[in-house]
C-alpha positions, 0 to 999 in steps of 0.5 A: 497478489498486487505485486512482488519484489526483491528489495536489496539495501546498498547504503543509498537513499530510499523512499518508501511511498505511500501505499494503501496495500498490505505488504508481507515482508520477509527479512533474508537475514533473520527469516523473520516475516513481517506484515506491514500495513498501509503506509500513509506517509512517505518515508525516507531512509538509508538502509544498512548494505547487505540486507535484502527482503522478499516484498509481496504486496496483497490485493484488497481483502486477501490479507484479511483472509489471511490473517483471519481478522479486520485490518483496521488497526495496521495502518502505519504499522509493522507487526512481526508474525512468527508464524501464520496459520497455513502458511510456510516460511521456508516455502514463502522464502523460495516461491512466495506465490506457491506459498500463499495460494496454498494458504489461501486455498481454503479461505473465504474469498474477499467480498467482491464488492471491495475490489469492485470499490477499490476500482471505482474510487479512482475516478469517483467520489466515496458517495458515488461509489457507494451508490454504484454498489447499492450499499449505504456510505457507512457500509463502504466505510466498514468494508474498507476499514476491515479489509484494507485497514483505511477508510475509502477516502483515504484509500482513494487519496493514497491512490491519486498520489501514486498515480502522480509518482508514476506519472510520465513527464508532463504538464502538472495541470494534465497530470493533476487532472489524469489523477483526479484532482480539482486542479493543480493546486489541489494536487500540489497541497495533497502531494505535499501532505503525503511526500513532505514536499511538493511534487515539483521539488520531489521530482527534482531530488529536493527531498526530506532528509533520509534517516538511518533504517534502525528495523 
């Protein structure tokens, strides 16, 4: 797993930032397990007070092993799963880590190259990453679309935006360089594409209007 948390709606505005991970979500009010594909655009919404859910972000490739199929069609989709083979929903609600460890115990390990490629893409181009792994760019593309639901280029772009979102206060030019952008204008344009507003506006709270969450 790449992370786990419990989210609770309180009626205030919330932001779902772009995410290249597959996320398993268990809604506490309905005991419904949902598989969230990679999110390629930010979402701004207001959730009904009282709702809560357990969210588990999966490492690259692990969701493919859990679902037993490629993930190339899951980007920006949320699919309800009443049952996942070998995954105990009640156990997931009380101990997600143990439930997933048990469910994945007899599943094949994801290709090591996928996680290595995900690390390399943070600071390298797709072509350079493929060369370092001694595979073709086409093979790298297939590895990513099957294992993450995104192309390697899209995966890297989301990672850069998330780096900007996680950055401490500082000069935008320095943050752009740290995140791997060519320059500040490149960062601003890409951030706007994913988040709907430039980074300075987002940080100042000038964000797109939130809509009611009906899911």
